[in-house]
N, C-alpha and C positions, 0 to 999 in steps of 0.2 A: 684389705680391699683388693690388693694386687693378687693375693692368694686365691680369692674367689674368682677373679678374672682369669687367672691361669687355669683353674679347674674347669671353668666354662669352655675355655679354648680346647682343653684336653678332651672334653666330652664331644665338642663339635668335630674335632679331628678324628676321634674314635668313630663317630657316626659316619663321617665321610669315608673313612677307611673301610668300614663295613660295606657301605654302598658300593664303593669301588670294587671290592672283592666279589660281591654278589653279581655285579654287572659283568665282571671278567668271567666269572663262572658260567653265566648264562651265554655269553658271547663266544667263549673260547672253544676252539676245536679240542678234541681229545688229544692228550699228550701223545706225540708221535711214537714214543717208546711203548705205549700201551696198545698200539694198533698193529695188527698183522698186515703187513704190506702186501702179502700174497693171498689175501682173503678171497679174491675173485679170479685168480689165475690158476692155470693148470699146466704144470711143466712138461707133461708128456701126453699130448692129446692124440697120439698116433692111432689109437684103437677106437676113436669116436666115429660112429657111422650114421648118426642122426642128430639133427639140431632142430628145435622148434622155437619159433619167435612169435609170441602172441601179444598183440597190442589191441587197444579198443577199435582200431580201424581195420586190422587185417590179421590173418593167420598164415604163417609160412612154415612149411616143413621141408627141410633139406635132408635128403637121404643119399648115402653113398652105396652104389650098387654097380656091378660090372665095370668097376674101375672109374666111374664118373659120379659126380654129384648131380642130383636132379632136384627140381623145385616143384613141390606139391604133386609129385609123380606125373608131371605133365611136360616140363621143359628141362633142357640141359642148363645147369647153373653156370654162372660167370666164374671161371676158375680164378680170376684175379681177386674177386671179392671173397671167394672162399678162402684164399690165401690170407687176405687181410683179416678175416674173421678169426682164423686160428693164430695169426700173429698177435692180435689183441688178447686172445685168451691166454697165450703164453707169457705176454709181457706186461699186461696191465698191472698197475700198482696203486695201492691206496695212498693218496696224498694226506688226507686227514678225514676224521669223522666230521659230519656236518654239525654246525653249531646248534645249540638247543633252541635259539630264537629263530632258526630256519625251518623247524619241523613242520609248522602249519603250512607254510608255502610249499615245502617239498612234498608233503602228503598230498596236497592238491595237484601238484605237477605230476606225481606218479599216478594218481588216480585218473587224470585226464589223458596222459600221453605215454605212460610207462609201458615197456615191453618186457614180458616175462620170457626169459631165455633158459632153455634146458639143453644140456649136452648129454648124449646117451652113448653108452657102450653096450651094444645089444639092446636089451629092454631096460637097462639100469641107468638111472640118472646119476652122472658122476660130477656134474657141476650145474648149479642153478642160481640164478640171480635175476633181479629186475633192474632195468636200466632206463634212464631218462636223461634228456639233455636240456641245457639252456643255450640255444643257438646264438642268442644275442651276445652272450659272454663266452661262447665256445667252451662251456663247461659240461662235464659228464658226471652223473651221479649213479651209483649202484646201491641196491638195497640187499642186505643179507637175507636170504630166504628163511632162515631160522629165527634170528633175533629181530628182524625188521629194522635194524639199524641202517642208517644211510651214510654213504661215504662219497667224498669227492675223489675221483680216480683220474689217472693219467698214465701215459707211457712216457717215462722220463726222456726228455730231449725231443719228443715228438709232439708237434703243436696242432695236429689236425683234430677236428671235432669227432671224437670217438663215437658218440651216440648216433651220429648220422647213419652209420652202417646198420644199426639195429632198428632204424626207422623205415627201412626200405620195405616196400610191399612186394608182392609176387613178381611184378614186372621188373622191379629194381634188382632182383636176384638172378634174372635170366641172362643167359649168354648173349651179349649184344652183337656178336659176329654175324654178319649177314649171310656169308657163304661158308658154312662149316663143313668143308669137304677136304679130301686129300688131293692136293694139287698135282701130285705125281700121276693121278688118273684123269687129269683134265683132257677132254677130247675136242670140245667146241665151245666158242663164246660168241654170241650174237648181240650186238648193240643196235637197237632200232630206235630211230627218231621218227615219230609219227608225223607224216607229211613232209619229211625231209629225207627222201631215199638216197640222195647223193652223199649225205653225211653218215648214213648207216653203214655198218661194216660187220664182217664175220672173221673171227680168228680161228684157224683150224690147225690141227696137229698132223703133219705129214712129213715123210722123209726124216723122221726122228727130230723134228723141230717144229716150232710154231711160226706161222706166217699169216698175213692178212690176205684173204681171198681177193683176187683181182689186181693185186699190186705186185709188180715184178720185183722191185727192189725195196725191201722193207728196212726201216731203221730198227735194227734188232735191239738197241739199247732202249729206245722208246717203247718198244713192244714189251720187253721184259719189265720195265718200270710200270707199265700199264697193268700187266697181270699181277704184279706185286700189290699195286694200289687196290685192285679189285679184291684180292685176297684179304686185305686189311680193312675193308669196309665194315663199319659197325654203326648201329643205331644209337642215337643219344637217349632215346626212351621209347618204350612200347606204349601203345594207346589202348585203353579199355574201350569197350563198346560205347559206354557213355561219353567218353572223350571224343570218340570218332564221330558221333552223331552231328557235331557242329560243322563237319566238313562234307556232309552228304552231297552238297552241290558241286563238288569237284571230283568225286570218285569215278565219274564216267568220262573224265577228260585227262587221261595220262598223256604226257608228252614224250616219254622215253621208256625203254625197258632194256634189261640185261638178262639174257637167257643162257644158261650154262648146261652142258651135258658132259658126263664123265664116261669112261670106257665101259661102265656097267649099265649104261643107258639110264642113269638117274638124272632127273632134271631139277634145276635150281633156277629161281627167277627173282628179279627185283623190278618192280614197276614204280616209276617216278611220276608224281603228280606236282602240283604247283607249290611254290614257296608259301608257307602259311605263317611263318614267323620271320623275324628280321634276318636270321641266318640259317633257317632250317626248312627242309622240304618234307612233305608227306610222302611216304613210300609204303609199298606193299611187298611183303616177303613171302615167296612161295605160295601165293594166292591164299594165304592163311592169316598172316598177322600184319598189322599196320604199325608204323612207327615214325619217328622223326630222325632225319639224317642231316648232319651238318653240311652246309653249302661247300665249305672248303674241301671236304672229303669227296663230295659228289663231283666237283669240278675236275678232280684228278682222273675220273673215269668217264666223264661225259666229253669225250674227244671226238672231233670230226674224222672222217675216214682219211682225209688228206694228211692228218697229223703223222701218220705212220710211214709216209713216203720217204725214202732215203734222201731224196734231193730237197726235202722240205727244210728250210733254214730260218723259219720264222722265229 
C-alpha cells in the first residue's frame, strides 16, 4: 500500500517538475551567455552621414553636410541631441532577450509605436533596428532587423529612458537656440516693450565696447550678464500650424520684442506674446517660427532700462 502511495507521489512530483520547467522556459529570458551584448551598437560611427527615423507618426531624416547636421533638409539640428544619439549608438547593450510570453504584447507595441532607425555611410546602411519604449516602466526594447528577435536594452549605469530620443518628431530634433549667431559680430540689440517706452532700451557697440544708449554710467557686469542670457535663450518646443491655431486670439497682441543686428546687417528677432501655460510664453522667432519659452529664461532678458544704470542697487 505504501509503495503505491510513494509511486503516486513520484508521479505527481514528476508532473509538477515538468510544469515548472515548461513555465520557466516560457518565462525565462535567453541565457545571457547566448546573447550578443553589442547587437545594436556600433563602435566607430565617425563616417555616418545620414540617419532616418520612421515611426507611424512621423518621418525624420538627419543629414550631415557642410559641417552641420540638418533636419529634413529644412532646419539645423540640435547638436546636443545628435551627440546623445551617437552616444546611444556606441554604448547601448543588450540586457536580455525578451521572454517568450511577452511576444504578443511587444508585437503590438512595436506595431503601434515602433521607430525604424537606419544609420548610413554614404548610401549604405551600416546599422538598422527598430526601437520602442515602455515609458511607464522606463524600459527600451530593440528588434533585430534580420531575425525580428526583440531585446531589452540599456546603457549600463545610465538610467534615462533611451527610447524617448527615438520618439522625437521633426520639431524635437531642431536646434532650440533662439539666436544662432556669432556674438563677436554683434552690433545692436533693441528691447522694446509695447506701450512702455520708458522701459525700452537699446544696446550698441561703440568705442570697442557695449553700452546702453542714453545711460551715461552703465553697470558693465549686468550688461555682460544680459548679453550672455540673450545668447543662451532657447525654446522648450516648437509649435506646428495645428498647435498654433488655438492661440490665434493673441497673435496680434505682443507685449515685447528683442531685435538684433550684426555687423553684416543680418537681422534676428524674438517677439513675445502672453503666457499660455503655467510657466511658458508663446514666442515668435525671426517672423517664421512659433514656440514655447520658459518663463525663468524670459525673465532674465526682460529687464527694464533702469536695470543697467550703474547707480541702481535694487
